[in-house]
KOLKOLPA-952720 format. One record per residue (C-alpha): x, y, z; residue number from 1. Coordinates in steps of 0.02 Angstrom, whole numbers, plus 50000, padded with zeros to 5 digits. Last residue first. Layout:
+-------+-------+-------+-------+
:     u :     v :     w : vexza :
+-------+-------+-------+-------+
:     X :     Y :     Z :   NUM :
...
+-------+-------+-------+-------+
//
This chain:
+-------+-------+-------+-------+
:     u :     v :     w : vexza :
+-------+-------+-------+-------+
: 49502 : 50063 : 48549 :   313 :
: 49445 : 50146 : 48709 :   312 :
: 49579 : 50208 : 48825 :   311 :
: 49689 : 50120 : 48951 :   310 :
: 49622 : 50193 : 49112 :   309 :
: 49749 : 50191 : 49253 :   308 :
: 49844 : 50353 : 49229 :   307 :
: 49687 : 50456 : 49200 :   306 :
: 49608 : 50389 : 49359 :   305 :
: 49759 : 50437 : 49466 :   304 :
: 49761 : 50609 : 49383 :   303 :
: 49579 : 50637 : 49430 :   302 :
: 49606 : 50578 : 49609 :   301 :
: 49755 : 50695 : 49630 :   300 :
: 49653 : 50838 : 49554 :   299 :
: 49516 : 50802 : 49681 :   298 :
: 49632 : 50815 : 49831 :   297 :
: 49725 : 50967 : 49763 :   296 :
: 49560 : 51060 : 49741 :   295 :
: 49516 : 51027 : 49922 :   294 :
: 49691 : 51077 : 49979 :   293 :
: 49679 : 51240 : 49881 :   292 :
: 49513 : 51303 : 49951 :   291 :
: 49339 : 51323 : 49878 :   290 :
: 49261 : 51188 : 49986 :   289 :
: 49174 : 51039 : 49907 :   288 :
: 49322 : 50924 : 49939 :   287 :
: 49302 : 50950 : 50127 :   286 :
: 49153 : 50832 : 50132 :   285 :
: 49208 : 50751 : 50294 :   284 :
: 49335 : 50857 : 50387 :   283 :
: 49514 : 50906 : 50339 :   282 :
: 49654 : 50929 : 50467 :   281 :
: 49788 : 50859 : 50350 :   280 :
: 49732 : 50765 : 50196 :   279 :
: 49762 : 50577 : 50194 :   278 :
: 49783 : 50488 : 50026 :   277 :
: 49787 : 50298 : 50024 :   276 :
: 49842 : 50202 : 49869 :   275 :
: 49798 : 50019 : 49853 :   274 :
: 49849 : 49887 : 49725 :   273 :
: 49752 : 49736 : 49787 :   272 :
: 49847 : 49588 : 49856 :   271 :
: 49728 : 49537 : 49994 :   270 :
: 49836 : 49628 : 50123 :   269 :
: 49813 : 49786 : 50019 :   268 :
: 49624 : 49766 : 50023 :   267 :
: 49624 : 49743 : 50212 :   266 :
: 49742 : 49890 : 50240 :   265 :
: 49636 : 50007 : 50133 :   264 :
: 49475 : 49945 : 50213 :   263 :
: 49545 : 49980 : 50387 :   262 :
: 49602 : 50154 : 50335 :   261 :
: 49430 : 50196 : 50266 :   260 :
: 49345 : 50136 : 50425 :   259 :
: 49469 : 50233 : 50532 :   258 :
: 49435 : 50393 : 50434 :   257 :
: 49245 : 50393 : 50446 :   256 :
: 49238 : 50527 : 50582 :   255 :
: 49348 : 50633 : 50471 :   254 :
: 49484 : 50741 : 50546 :   253 :
: 49628 : 50666 : 50444 :   252 :
: 49534 : 50699 : 50283 :   251 :
: 49504 : 50559 : 50160 :   250 :
: 49560 : 50486 : 49993 :   249 :
: 49552 : 50301 : 49952 :   248 :
: 49623 : 50242 : 49786 :   247 :
: 49589 : 50064 : 49731 :   246 :
: 49668 : 49957 : 49595 :   245 :
: 49555 : 49817 : 49528 :   244 :
: 49504 : 49679 : 49648 :   243 :
: 49570 : 49503 : 49639 :   242 :
: 49540 : 49471 : 49824 :   241 :
: 49446 : 49621 : 49894 :   240 :
: 49390 : 49523 : 50050 :   239 :
: 49224 : 49616 : 50068 :   238 :
: 49160 : 49668 : 50240 :   237 :
: 49233 : 49844 : 50220 :   236 :
: 49116 : 49859 : 50071 :   235 :
: 48969 : 49890 : 50189 :   234 :
: 48803 : 49878 : 50096 :   233 :
: 48863 : 49761 : 49957 :   232 :
: 48968 : 49671 : 50088 :   231 :
: 48814 : 49632 : 50194 :   230 :
: 48855 : 49665 : 50377 :   229 :
: 48747 : 49822 : 50380 :   228 :
: 48597 : 49707 : 50376 :   227 :
: 48437 : 49760 : 50290 :   226 :
: 48303 : 49838 : 50401 :   225 :
: 48272 : 49995 : 50301 :   224 :
: 48455 : 50003 : 50247 :   223 :
: 48442 : 50180 : 50179 :   222 :
: 48332 : 50258 : 50313 :   221 :
: 48433 : 50175 : 50451 :   220 :
: 48595 : 50235 : 50369 :   219 :
: 48533 : 50415 : 50364 :   218 :
: 48478 : 50414 : 50546 :   217 :
: 48636 : 50329 : 50604 :   216 :
: 48747 : 50453 : 50514 :   215 :
: 48653 : 50601 : 50587 :   214 :
: 48675 : 50534 : 50763 :   213 :
: 48858 : 50486 : 50733 :   212 :
: 48915 : 50657 : 50674 :   211 :
: 48986 : 50719 : 50509 :   210 :
: 49044 : 50899 : 50537 :   209 :
: 49212 : 50841 : 50601 :   208 :
: 49334 : 50893 : 50738 :   207 :
: 49234 : 50857 : 50895 :   206 :
: 49188 : 50680 : 50841 :   205 :
: 49364 : 50637 : 50780 :   204 :
: 49403 : 50516 : 50924 :   203 :
: 49225 : 50448 : 50927 :   202 :
: 49173 : 50411 : 50748 :   201 :
: 49361 : 50383 : 50728 :   200 :
: 49347 : 50217 : 50820 :   199 :
: 49244 : 50134 : 50684 :   198 :
: 49073 : 50063 : 50728 :   197 :
: 48965 : 50153 : 50601 :   196 :
: 48878 : 49986 : 50560 :   195 :
: 48871 : 50058 : 50385 :   194 :
: 49055 : 50023 : 50358 :   193 :
: 49127 : 50097 : 50196 :   192 :
: 49063 : 50276 : 50200 :   191 :
: 49194 : 50352 : 50086 :   190 :
: 49287 : 50517 : 50105 :   189 :
: 49337 : 50498 : 49922 :   188 :
: 49335 : 50323 : 49847 :   187 :
: 49427 : 50303 : 49682 :   186 :
: 49401 : 50139 : 49590 :   185 :
: 49518 : 50080 : 49452 :   184 :
: 49526 : 50005 : 49279 :   183 :
: 49344 : 49955 : 49294 :   182 :
: 49298 : 49775 : 49334 :   181 :
: 49217 : 49669 : 49199 :   180 :
: 49353 : 49536 : 49202 :   179 :
: 49316 : 49510 : 49387 :   178 :
: 49147 : 49440 : 49338 :   177 :
: 49124 : 49301 : 49466 :   176 :
: 48953 : 49375 : 49503 :   175 :
: 49000 : 49403 : 49686 :   174 :
: 49161 : 49485 : 49627 :   173 :
: 49064 : 49601 : 49511 :   172 :
: 48948 : 49652 : 49652 :   171 :
: 49089 : 49683 : 49775 :   170 :
: 49182 : 49791 : 49649 :   169 :
: 49021 : 49889 : 49620 :   168 :
: 49006 : 49909 : 49809 :   167 :
: 49172 : 50002 : 49805 :   166 :
: 49089 : 50135 : 49697 :   165 :
: 48930 : 50125 : 49801 :   164 :
: 49021 : 50159 : 49965 :   163 :
: 49116 : 50300 : 49882 :   162 :
: 48949 : 50372 : 49825 :   161 :
: 48897 : 50372 : 50008 :   160 :
: 49047 : 50486 : 50039 :   159 :
: 49118 : 50528 : 49866 :   158 :
: 49126 : 50406 : 49721 :   157 :
: 49247 : 50387 : 49576 :   156 :
: 49239 : 50248 : 49447 :   155 :
: 49367 : 50216 : 49309 :   154 :
: 49326 : 50158 : 49135 :   153 :
: 49434 : 50118 : 48983 :   152 :
: 49488 : 49952 : 49058 :   151 :
: 49308 : 49890 : 49063 :   150 :
: 49293 : 49907 : 48874 :   149 :
: 49152 : 50028 : 48827 :   148 :
: 49039 : 49951 : 48697 :   147 :
: 48889 : 50064 : 48718 :   146 :
: 48760 : 49927 : 48747 :   145 :
: 48858 : 49796 : 48845 :   144 :
: 48993 : 49892 : 48936 :   143 :
: 48907 : 50060 : 48964 :   142 :
: 48741 : 49972 : 48995 :   141 :
: 48818 : 49859 : 49127 :   140 :
: 48891 : 50009 : 49219 :   139 :
: 48723 : 50099 : 49212 :   138 :
: 48631 : 49948 : 49281 :   137 :
: 48759 : 49915 : 49419 :   136 :
: 48750 : 50096 : 49477 :   135 :
: 48560 : 50090 : 49477 :   134 :
: 48558 : 49924 : 49573 :   133 :
: 48674 : 49998 : 49705 :   132 :
: 48554 : 50142 : 49732 :   131 :
: 48405 : 50022 : 49743 :   130 :
: 48490 : 49901 : 49865 :   129 :
: 48447 : 49973 : 49989 :   128 :
: 48300 : 50092 : 50007 :   127 :
: 48204 : 50183 : 49869 :   126 :
: 48077 : 50303 : 49945 :   125 :
: 48186 : 50311 : 50102 :   124 :
: 48307 : 50320 : 50016 :   123 :
: 48379 : 50392 : 49857 :   122 :
: 48390 : 50331 : 49678 :   121 :
: 48552 : 50351 : 49580 :   120 :
: 48589 : 50512 : 49487 :   119 :
: 48745 : 50447 : 49399 :   118 :
: 48881 : 50569 : 49346 :   117 :
: 48968 : 50526 : 49181 :   116 :
: 49136 : 50613 : 49170 :   115 :
: 49225 : 50648 : 49006 :   114 :
: 49415 : 50644 : 49009 :   113 :
: 49548 : 50778 : 49031 :   112 :
: 49581 : 50715 : 49207 :   111 :
: 49588 : 50890 : 49284 :   110 :
: 49438 : 50956 : 49188 :   109 :
: 49328 : 50804 : 49215 :   108 :
: 49378 : 50798 : 49399 :   107 :
: 49335 : 50983 : 49417 :   106 :
: 49165 : 50951 : 49337 :   105 :
: 49127 : 50806 : 49454 :   104 :
: 49172 : 50916 : 49602 :   103 :
: 49061 : 51057 : 49538 :   102 :
: 48916 : 50937 : 49514 :   101 :
: 48929 : 50885 : 49695 :   100 :
: 48752 : 50919 : 49758 :    99 :
: 48677 : 50954 : 49587 :    98 :
: 48665 : 50769 : 49543 :    97 :
: 48568 : 50742 : 49704 :    96 :
: 48600 : 50670 : 49876 :    95 :
: 48488 : 50688 : 50028 :    94 :
: 48455 : 50505 : 50067 :    93 :
: 48600 : 50390 : 50020 :    92 :
: 48710 : 50492 : 50140 :    91 :
: 48726 : 50636 : 50019 :    90 :
: 48870 : 50587 : 49906 :    89 :
: 48890 : 50592 : 49718 :    88 :
: 48943 : 50447 : 49607 :    87 :
: 49056 : 50483 : 49458 :    86 :
: 49096 : 50369 : 49310 :    85 :
: 49260 : 50421 : 49229 :    84 :
: 49277 : 50385 : 49044 :    83 :
: 49416 : 50360 : 48918 :    82 :
: 49420 : 50369 : 48727 :    81 :
: 49338 : 50540 : 48727 :    80 :
: 49500 : 50628 : 48775 :    79 :
: 49431 : 50798 : 48826 :    78 :
: 49483 : 50955 : 48730 :    77 :
: 49361 : 51069 : 48820 :    76 :
: 49291 : 50986 : 48975 :    75 :
: 49146 : 50864 : 48970 :    74 :
: 49020 : 50832 : 49108 :    73 :
: 48885 : 50709 : 49055 :    72 :
: 48741 : 50699 : 49177 :    71 :
: 48634 : 50553 : 49230 :    70 :
: 48453 : 50504 : 49264 :    69 :
: 48434 : 50314 : 49273 :    68 :
: 48324 : 50217 : 49152 :    67 :
: 48473 : 50118 : 49085 :    66 :
: 48551 : 50286 : 49041 :    65 :
: 48453 : 50449 : 49042 :    64 :
: 48549 : 50605 : 48994 :    63 :
: 48574 : 50784 : 49051 :    62 :
: 48718 : 50887 : 48981 :    61 :
: 48847 : 50988 : 49078 :    60 :
: 48986 : 51074 : 48981 :    59 :
: 49152 : 51116 : 49064 :    58 :
: 49249 : 51268 : 49003 :    57 :
: 49211 : 51378 : 49152 :    56 :
: 49219 : 51292 : 49320 :    55 :
: 49065 : 51222 : 49407 :    54 :
: 49054 : 51301 : 49581 :    53 :
: 49167 : 51278 : 49732 :    52 :
: 49084 : 51296 : 49903 :    51 :
: 49111 : 51435 : 50029 :    50 :
: 48987 : 51549 : 49939 :    49 :
: 48852 : 51418 : 49971 :    48 :
: 48762 : 51346 : 49821 :    47 :
: 48798 : 51163 : 49860 :    46 :
: 48760 : 51191 : 50045 :    45 :
: 48584 : 51248 : 49998 :    44 :
: 48562 : 51084 : 49904 :    43 :
: 48591 : 50989 : 50065 :    42 :
: 48470 : 51103 : 50157 :    41 :
: 48330 : 51069 : 50033 :    40 :
: 48361 : 50882 : 50049 :    39 :
: 48353 : 50883 : 50238 :    38 :
: 48203 : 51000 : 50237 :    37 :
: 48105 : 50883 : 50124 :    36 :
: 48148 : 50733 : 50232 :    35 :
: 48094 : 50810 : 50397 :    34 :
: 48168 : 50895 : 50550 :    33 :
: 48344 : 50825 : 50523 :    32 :
: 48450 : 50975 : 50469 :    31 :
: 48628 : 50939 : 50525 :    30 :
: 48716 : 50998 : 50367 :    29 :
: 48602 : 51147 : 50340 :    28 :
: 48615 : 51207 : 50519 :    27 :
: 48804 : 51187 : 50520 :    26 :
: 48823 : 51283 : 50357 :    25 :
: 48705 : 51421 : 50417 :    24 :
: 48798 : 51440 : 50582 :    23 :
: 48970 : 51453 : 50503 :    22 :
: 49095 : 51376 : 50624 :    21 :
: 49131 : 51232 : 50506 :    20 :
: 49160 : 51351 : 50363 :    19 :
: 49271 : 51465 : 50466 :    18 :
: 49377 : 51318 : 50525 :    17 :
: 49390 : 51256 : 50345 :    16 :
: 49452 : 51424 : 50282 :    15 :
: 49572 : 51447 : 50427 :    14 :
: 49647 : 51274 : 50400 :    13 :
: 49670 : 51302 : 50214 :    12 :
: 49748 : 51473 : 50243 :    11 :
: 49868 : 51398 : 50371 :    10 :
: 49933 : 51271 : 50247 :     9 :
: 49871 : 51095 : 50220 :     8 :
: 49987 : 50946 : 50214 :     7 :
: 49942 : 50803 : 50097 :     6 :
: 50001 : 50634 : 50160 :     5 :
: 50025 : 50497 : 50031 :     4 :
: 50017 : 50312 : 50075 :     3 :
: 50064 : 50172 : 49953 :     2 :
: 50000 : 50000 : 50000 :     1 :
+-------+-------+-------+-------+
//
């Protein structure tokens, strides 16, 4: 396993501290009064002045693939022979294509490849495994109907999207279809253990915006009685034998950090090519902030993906 540590500067730390101390940001993140309010507040975060917006030079086009709403994000001069599939976060409940559209656009720009963002179904209307089924359906369509070779694709997911990205590897392993794996999977601030039992939920509790009570509520809505021990729900339960290369990127102040580190070590011990990026003093969801370390984190993921995909022939 290769570990990279990204140091933040004082400006990064001040920016994040101000964001986390912002009353409106905190209220929006922790909104739990009802489902509509939770989703409205999540979208309010996406339009905050503290959050990066879609950069110029990246086109955004709606599409429906395998019955799932998606978006194509294509930067000027993109290499159309490769593709990054992007899965947004939102705790499986309050996510939306708009929530991290700017992150997907930055990845498209930095990688120089098109990005396909998947608007998978949300709980509680569509509990587990509906979101995973949508990701699987779009991936299968890309391979079977559009002729994309698996090696031309990489998959990137953030937060709950990171869980789903790694869940795709679980699904393909359970099918015995390791030859259909993407060239690599990037998981950014991923939720990988839905039992929420990792030590960092406690030792980072005062340093992160993601808290255990909110996490439990979102996970309960998503699982709807299904077991968190299922590998498709909690990829940390998978053995990762024969898995494609994996990149895990997280902040050192994240409540989910220990889960991500455990998965990285487990996958590496199974023989998987694993790279772990840890970003100094960063909380969950820091990649949305308009600050250098956040941009650096996503650019590193984009470059990692670009190096691993082989291109469509």
